[in-house]
N, C-alpha and C positions, 0 to 999 in steps of 0.2 A: 855254202857260205855266200856264193854269188847270188843265188836265188833270194836269200834273205836280204841282201843289200839292194836287190832290185825291187823290193816291196816299197810301194809308195805309202809311207806311214802318214803323210799328210792327208792323202785321200781317205785312208782308213779312219783316222780320227775325225776327219770332216764328215764322213758318213755317220759315225757314231754320234757326233754332235747334232747333226740334222735329225737323227732319229729320236732325240730326247723330246719328251712330251712338252715341256715348257718352251722349247724352241719352235715346235710346230705351230704354236699359237692355238688358243682355244677361246671359247665364249666365256665371258665373266660369269654367266649363269652356271657353268660347270663348278666353279669354285663355291658359289652359293649352295649348290646341291651337295657338295662335299661337307659343308657346315651342317646342312640339314641331316645328312647321314650320320654325322657325329652326335647330333641331338637324339636321333632315333636309337642309336646304339647305347647312348646314356640311359634312355628310358627303358630299354630292354635289359641292360646289365645291372644298372643301379636301382631303378624303380621297379624292375621286373614286370613291366607292362607287356603282356603277351609275348614273352621273349622267344618262344619256340618259332614264331614266324617273324616277329618284328626284327630280330637280330639278323637272320639271313636276308631279309628284304633290305635292311639298312646297309648291309655289307655289299649286296649286289649293286645298290645305288652308289656306294662308295667306289666300287671297282670301275663302273662304266663312266664315271665322271672324272677319273684321273686323266689328265691331259695325255693324249696319245694312246690311251688304253683301248679305246673303242674299236679301232681297226684290228687290234690284236685279239681281243676277247670276243668281238662280235663279227667283224668283217667289213668289207667295203661294198658300197652299192652305187649304182649309177646316180648321177646328179639329178636331184629332184624326185627320186623314188626311194622312199625309206621303208617300203614294205618288207615283210619278213622274207618272202620268196625271192625278192630282187637282189639279195646279197650274193655277190659273185661266189660261185662254188669253191674256187681255189683259195679264197680268203676266209672262209667260214671258220670261226673260232669256237672255243669251248662254250661260251654263253649262248651262241646261236644254236648249238646242238641241244643244250639244256632247255632252251626256250621252245623247242619242238613240242614238248609235252604240254605247254600252255597253248601254243598256236593250234595244235590238233585236238585240244580239249581232252587230254589224257590224265593229267594230274588231278583235277578236281574230283572226278568220279572215284579215283583211287583213294583220295583223302576221305571221301564219304564211305568207302568200304571199311576203312579203319575206324571211322566214327561209329559206324553201325556195329562193329565188333566190340566196341567199348560201351555201347549204350544199353541201358536197361529200360525197355518200354513198359515194364510192369506198372509204374505209377499212372501212365496214360491208359493202359488197359483197365486198371482198377477204377479209374475215374474218367470215362470217355468224354465227359463234359469239358475236360481240359482242352479238347480240340477247339472249342469255341474261343478260348482265350488265345490259343495259337493263331487262329484265324483273325481275331481282332488285332493282333500285333502286326499283321501285314498291312494295316491301314496306311502306315507311313510310306510303303512302297507305291501305292496307287495315287496318293495325294502328291508325293514328290514327282511322280511321272507327269502329272498334270501341270505342276508348277514349272518343271524343267521344259516342258513343251511351250508353255507361255513365254518363257525367257528366251526362246529361239533355238533350242536344241532340236535336232531331228528326232523323230519318233523312236528310232533305234537307240540313239544316244541317250534320250530321256529314260528309256526303259533300263539301260545299263546303269545309269546314275541312280535311278530309283531303287534298284535292288540292294543298294547299300543299307537301306532301312531294315532289311531282314537280319542284319548283324551276322551274316554268314559269309566268310571270306571265300571259300571254294565256290559257292554259288555265284557270288559277285564276279569272280574271275571267269567262270564258265560263260555266264551271260554276256559279259563284256567282250570276251574273246570272239564270240559269235556275232555280236551286234555292233560293237564299236571298239575294235582292237586298238585303235590309236589312243584310247582313253584308259587303257588297262592299268598303267602305272598310277595315275591319279586316283582311280576308283579303288584299286587294291590297297594302296596306302591309307586312303580314307577309311575303308571298311575295317581294316585291321587296327587302325589307330582308335576308332570308336569302340571296337570290341575291347581293346586294352583299357579304355577309359570308362568302361561300364560303371564302376563304383562311383566315379565323379559325376557322371551324367545322370544315372538313374536314381540315386538316393534322394536328391532334392525333389525330383518329380514324384517319387513315391510318397514323400512326406507332404507334398503340396496337395496331392489328389486323394489322400486318405485321412481319416480322423484318428485320434489316439485310441478311441474305442475300437475302431476297425482293425488297427494294427495289432491289438492285443487279442484278437479272436483266436481261439484254439480250435483246430480242426480235428475231427475224429480220425483215428488211424485208418489207413487204407486197407482194404481186404487183401487177403493172400491171393496171388495170381498163380494159376496152375501152369505146369510146364507145357501142357498141350496148348493153352491159350497163347503162350509166348512163342511157340513154334508156328501156330497158325497165323498169328498177327502179321508178320512180314510177308507171308505168301498172299494173304487176302488183300492187304493194302496195295501190294505191287500189282495184283491182278485188277483190282477195281480202278485204281488211279491210272494204270497203264491203258485200260480200255477207254477211259474217258479222256485222258490227256497224255498221249504217247510222248510228247516233247519233254515231259518231266521224268521219263523212265530211266534216262542215263544216270542222273543223280540218285533218284529214289530207288532204282533197282539195285545199285551198288550199296546204298545204305542198308537196304533190307537183306541183301545177300550177306553182308558182314554180320548183321544181327542174327540171321538164321544160323550161320556157322557157330556163333556164340551160344545160342540157346539150344541148338540140337544136341550139343554135348558129344558129338561123334567125330568132330574134326578139330580137336583142341589145338593141334599143332598149327593148322591153318589160321584159326582164330587168333592165336598168340602172335603169329607172324604178321597178320594184318594189323593188330593193335600196336605192335612194337617195331620190328625191323622195317616192314614195308612203309608204315605210317611215317616213321622217322626219316627214312630216305627220301620219300616223296615230299615231305615237308621242307627238307633242305633244298631240293631241286626247285620246288615251287617258289619258295621265298627268294632265292637268288635270281631266278628267272624273272619274277615280277619286279624286283628291285632294279635289275639291269635295264629296264625300260624307262626308268625315271631319269632320263637325260635332261640336263639343264635347259637345252633349247626347246624341249617339248613340255617339260613339267612346269616351268616357271612362266605362267601365262594367266591372263584374267580368266580364261576358260577353266583352268585347274582350280583357281580359287572359288569359282562358282560351283564347281563339282564338289569340292570339300564342304562348302556351305550347305548345298542341297543335301549332301549325304548326312550331315549332322541333323538337318531338319527332318529328314526321313527317319533317322534313328530315334529322335525324340518323339515323333508322332507314332512310331511303332510301339514305343514304351507306353505312351499315353493310351493308345488303342487297347493294349492288353489290360492296363489298369482299369479302364472304363468298363470293359466287358466283365472283369472280375467284380467290380463294384455292383454292376447290375445283377450278377449272379448272387452276390451277397444279399442284396435286397430281396430277390425272388425266393431265396432259401431261408430268409429271415435270420441272417447272421451266421450261417453255417460255413461260409467260405470267407477266408481272409483275403481281402483285395490285394494285399501285397504280392501274392503269387502271380498277379496279372503282369507284373514287369518281367517275369521270366518267360513270357510268351515270345520274346525275340529268341532267335535260335543260337545264341552264344552259350553252348553247353560246356560245362555246367556252371559257368561263372554267374550267369544271370540268376540261376536258382539259388546260388550261395548268397547273393545280395539280398534276396527275399528272406532267407534265413537270418542273415545278419541284422537287417532292419527290424524284423519281428522280435528278435532277442533283445534289442535295445529297449523295448517296452515291456517284455516279459521274458526274462532269462530262461525260463523253463518251457518256452513255446518253440517247438521245432517244426519249421515249415519246409525243410529241405525236400523231403520226398513228395510233399504235395506240390511244390514248385517244379519238381522235375517233370511232372505230367505236362504242364503248359510248355516247359522248356523243350522237351523232345517233340511236342506237337508243333512248336515253332520251326524245328528243323524240317519236319515234313511239310509244313506250310510254306516255308521259303522255297523248297524244291518245287512245290506245286505252282507257286507264284512265278518262279523262273520258267516253268513249262508254259504257263499262260503267256508270258511276255515273248518267249521264243516262238510260240505258235502264232502270235499276232504280228510280230515284227521281224521274225527271222527270215 
């Protein structure tokens, strides 16, 4: 009883009061980021814009911007040093440990493993010319790189910004984590936002750059691809690209391993796990980890706005590049290729291919372009991994 009476309740409640987030004080930018996180959660939940990643990214953003939460969820670091490794070991929180997979580039290759296990390369094997469209869709990456350099970004930062044009979130995260880690939140949010907005961005471009006659072109059914071809494809692609561009092997190798597990038919349990359990777990960790880097003091800046603008420019140019290559192929083949499949050259699988199908059916309800568009779509995945390898080799 005496020990209870000896307790200084004033000190206890004083400590409790001082630990409250709103008492500690915070930057007004954190409250703005909270509002932005609410908007992103609305887009993910209500509008269903890429919810698998946009929702965890938005919630990670929400968590880290709650006043007082950063030092609990992330940790404390010396004054003036915000780097990942500088966080004091005794204070490291949950988000710091989750972010390890981003900082050490673990999550993006594992995502590619799952993508490979879910992907059918049959349309690309049946129509190898689709690789040209996938290559054309990388146009936005290299033009955006030049523009970002002109605007004053370092070569490494410009390369990280430009990769947004590939419309491939894991690739953007990997390149950025290696070349410009301070920009990862802005680049990741931009990349996944534009992926989610593909229907809004691409459809007007598709209609602007094609004629009604071209949109109504019906393509011949693709040939049947043998199991042997599907098994050899990931092995040959990995070997050839690996010998030429080793810097792309981390992403491309995992992509092809996942696909080989799927097509071999002898490791169904592993393939299923890569497609489901592993993919879902890594997606949660990746999304929250990326979102937690979107702190108000870092995210709300003129630099971030420039990155978002350049990312949109890169994505638009990527779509245009794919469409123009498909139009040229249409002319060369005398109308045997529908240019609408060109927009699927960006690597947002399978959403970009579905948009090609949707627009085509607006002009001919019986015209099915999905499988034809999947060729350029998966070629875009390979193309973005190769583009990432080129940028890492040059500026890493």
